[in-house]
N, C-alpha and C positions, 0 to 999 in steps of 0.2 A: 157802650158796651167794647172795653175796650178790647183792640186786636193785635194779634202777636204774630208774627212771620215765620214759615216752616221752610226749612233748606232741606231739600236732599237730593241725594245724584240719580240719574238716570241715563239710560245708552242714548248718543246722540240722535240716533235714527226715530228712537221710542217717541222723546220731545217733539222735532218735526212732522213724524206723523202724528200725534197727539195734538200740536198747533193748528196743523193742516185741519183737523176734522173740526175740532173748536170752532176754526173760524169756518167752515161750512156752514156750522150749528149756529153761528151767531153770536161764539161765548168766546170769552179771553179763557185762558187755562187756567188761571186764577178761577174766574165766576165758576167754571167746570168742576173742577176740584170743589169748591166751596159747595157746589147744589151737592154734589157725591155726598158729601161728609155731613153736612145737614139732614139725607134722605137716609143714611149707615144709623145715624143718631138716634134718630126718631122713629124707623122703624126695626133698628138692632137686627139688619142685615143687610145683605146686599138688595138692593128693593127694583130695581129696574134696570133695564137695557136701553141703551144710545148708541143707535146703526145710523150710518149714510148707506143712500141706495147704492147695491153694487156697480160696477160700472156697467153691466152689461143692461142692469136693467135700465140705469139711466141713458142709456144708448136705446134700448128698446120705446122707452118713454120717447126721446127724442125722433124717434122714425114714425113713432104714430102721430105727432104733432104733426111730421113735414105731412102726411097723408091726410089729413084731417084739413090743411093749410089745402091742397092739390083738390080735395072733395071740393072744397068750398070754392076755389077758382074753378073749378068745372063748372059748378052748377050756377055761376054768376056768368057764364061764356068766356072764362078766360081761361085759354089754352098753357101748357107749357113750354118753358123756351128750352131751347137746347142752348149748353155752356158758351157755345161759339157765337149762337144772337145772346145773350147777356153780356160775354165779353165787346162785344159791338158795341152794344148800348155803353157799356163803362167807358170803351173808348172813345166815343163819337162824345160823351158829356165832357169829359175831359179834355178833351181837343177843343170845344166848345169856351169851357174855362179858361183855357191858359189863351185864347182868342181873345174873351173878352177883359184877359189881366192883362195882355202886352205880354207873353207868354212863360209866366210865372207859373 
């Protein structure tokens, strides 16, 4: 089947937003538009909705995931660490690495 190019102008912000969402979906903008066109022709209507999770929903999912990790750690007898404790371990690890690599 031969192919043809389609060229049209859109607002730069719209294109950037579209490209960003296509990337989240794992698609190129060309693939997304081809999927859309095939579905429109097949269904003879705008047949579907594609959307990304709203940021608030994504944050909520992340917070729930962290809470589940904390619960799993607590069941395993591992206590939460303070930010100061985490930073102290990071510093200790970096200092040890510098010592072992001659200060680099």
